[in-house]
Steps between C-alpha positions, in 0.01 A plus 500: 500500500514493884430814691801629695528752786572784264170446314430387146751576235409740218522388134843425355510828298414707797775336701746596237368852484536546880857371480593735222317792667723445807818489275577141601651244268410136483834419656435717792152344560658158464761578761246632755265202445772237489442358141666534168440766249348249258241411765399872546481528116270202488273638772471829328410327169242284659677171413520390863314586816692616808461252778672392823703722726657671199147577366395638830811730504434605140136583596614708794742687276232571238266624777766724623547651156136563448360844565345548849116498532316822500237606749219326311691172500607505136862519393652801337577455140733690287408591142720225368346235720151609408575500129677161523212335679261620229720425206276234349313520170124449456571162345685368812303676772336247735125505536368763733797740447460805288698473180754771413490698178798468276621844606483400866677160442773673297553767764520229775763308313694816418509615861615168615770418234619833363722624793688171532537465117652853471767397762571179317532675166750734664716207598495390138576831337656733753278776371213643690313656212536188287378280792183711536445504117533124472247433768249758366540365150437145622182605672388696200539183291314306765212746491477467122478125539316507831244218432783256436728628773218488763442140428869412517610266784755757609418853374784648704748251343370602152558867569841430662616306198392774278666771701835302513492454127449877441749597760776271355437592137830577325346784295490734804875564443416694188262736669645844575387514866669164579842575347628669809507313836275588790625603842596188696367432855647705778618202717833350384377151571190555283720641224722190504205257491325686218826514307550131540139431386526710191825330393308164472350388175118590480395132526719447815382823652135412445544151646682643805229759564215254465654230723687704768300824477139404430520157663381277218612133513726356231232343269292832513823703419582264209146526364496878510842530343404251232783270589532145638543444866861390468578803284333726758694335781834554308415867432416551872823331612720706263321825588547438868867426439548824297332715757702338789819561295421875514328518840650210708266556800213403273621144452229375728161477314301622809726804516452565122127474533499747794717749317297479177188576696672793683645645181158494328329649802750787563427670168186718487329335203136587455273395217227711356141476614294215349256739337780671321641172381157389363442843330834496336454138386158581357642804316785290357257235396285752327797653331631173362150404389461818309843464359413142379185629343670782325768264378242258369314784322835604338568158377146465360535840329835420351363162369193668348724767333728238366216307349344817352820610330642179402500418123249240385709363210862442417680807359841412355778728608641750254836389370789732592632727242802394281748699300469471109821463310588538133268795411678729253557855608261754338690704229544865558294737282694660211442691158284320242641381171354629168313175450346523842402865435331400172308215666384730781376751249311233299343366821386846604351561166312165489361568848364845393316379172415155634504189289332485161142394501423163349211445262357172382577446133252346267582184332 
């Protein structure tokens, strides 16, 4: 890349961070430089290299957005910038650079992504607490699977997709805390835009936020929403039409992108500290591990008890009782007849003297 009067350009991710730190949209940068929004998006993703007069203007703009140098000649860095520049894992760290521990890499990714993700989740749900909860839950899942997430091509995209899935889950409507609506934004224009967003189907709302809010291109939006590119384009078109029908001044996509950014930025949405998220994630992981162990022990115990008490041979079942018919009724007791009295006396006398003794007779 040629050197320009403004000096060498920083890496693409740093350019994007400087733009977002100055609350500038890609459309605004494109207007100042004199290129299209797609060109700025390609520059920030590293797909193309800025060159020519437009590249020199872009370099001057980035240099103006960078913090001024301090007395020792180094630039001032905010905590987000410092964490972002060090958000590399030990596996991907270039030779000669100290590798970060998993805790440091996670904290760097959290400091860079969490604030923007909370604002995006608010656009999806219209609930401040649910937006924070969705982002924190996504990072907790990422910490539980950190070796896989750290090696992912786009860890921020992995966490964003997880947070969106949690935020748009239909089961939240059954939770007690989410049955009553939250207080809407104070500005009437913001209320109208948020109301129009929440009336969209979840898939349309997610596509609109990803394309016009986050700034992804159409294939990336389609991939993240698990749809084909034509289907994502159709959802985006219908979502824009529905929003424009309720808020006519947002028929222009550039105006819609600007208003989405402003709506997400006006709300004071702060995520928890990364150490808190990691601690809660570890506790939740320990809890579910212990619950799984207890459930397994219960299953093994129940199986052993069943094997111990189960019969070893077949025992036929007892037939059910049946009523017996045709048995004569027992006669009632009455006075004995003379014959029966004589017989009774004879039997009593024979029982007292016993039978006559038998002797063998000689022949």
